[in-house]
Legacy VTK file of the C-alpha trace (Angstrom):
# vtk DataFile Version 3.0
C-alpha trace
ASCII
DATASET POLYDATA
POINTS 61 float
19.080 21.352 -28.248
22.201 19.297 -28.044
22.299 15.523 -27.793
23.623 15.815 -24.223
20.565 17.804 -23.089
18.151 15.386 -24.725
19.924 12.443 -23.096
19.807 14.124 -19.656
16.099 14.832 -20.039
15.461 11.208 -21.045
17.319 9.977 -17.951
15.358 12.313 -15.685
12.048 11.198 -17.200
13.009 7.538 -16.757
13.926 8.093 -13.087
10.619 9.862 -12.451
8.722 7.030 -14.121
10.480 4.462 -11.915
9.662 6.461 -8.779
6.018 6.703 -9.844
5.873 2.923 -10.370
7.289 2.354 -6.876
4.676 4.668 -5.353
1.859 2.900 -7.208
3.113 -0.482 -5.963
3.226 0.804 -2.371
-0.324 2.162 -2.646
-1.561 -1.192 -3.954
0.050 -3.070 -1.069
-1.497 -0.682 1.450
-4.935 -1.178 -0.109
-4.483 -4.958 -0.049
-3.504 -4.900 3.627
-6.472 -2.689 4.453
-8.849 -5.062 2.658
-7.329 -8.087 4.441
-7.722 -6.429 7.854
-11.305 -5.507 7.070
-12.059 -9.075 6.017
-10.441 -10.482 9.180
-12.409 -8.123 11.376
-15.645 -9.016 9.606
-15.037 -12.769 9.958
-14.083 -12.455 13.637
-17.093 -10.290 14.466
-19.841 -12.420 15.940
-22.748 -10.000 16.237
-23.252 -10.089 19.991
-19.529 -10.471 20.774
-17.335 -7.467 20.232
-14.072 -7.864 18.370
-12.017 -6.352 21.164
-12.969 -9.292 23.410
-11.866 -11.888 20.869
-8.363 -10.504 20.236
-5.962 -10.555 23.217
-5.093 -7.189 24.720
-2.124 -5.535 23.067
-2.441 -7.565 19.870
-3.431 -6.048 16.531
-4.670 -7.551 13.295
LINES 1 62
61 0 1 2 3 4 5 6 7 8 9 10 11 12 13 14 15 16 17 18 19 20 21 22 23 24 25 26 27 28 29 30 31 32 33 34 35 36 37 38 39 40 41 42 43 44 45 46 47 48 49 50 51 52 53 54 55 56 57 58 59 60
């Protein structure tokens, strides 16, 4: 293999690694948001009162 080929492969691997890191970060943020929404819903839930009556119509957590 020539030095040019090895360098191109190294660049490709580095780009793929960066893309994978970005995807992992996005997944973590989605999980965090999902946990926050679940916590908000649980704290707003009052047993006898349903959550849909507490939050104004058309609004979302």
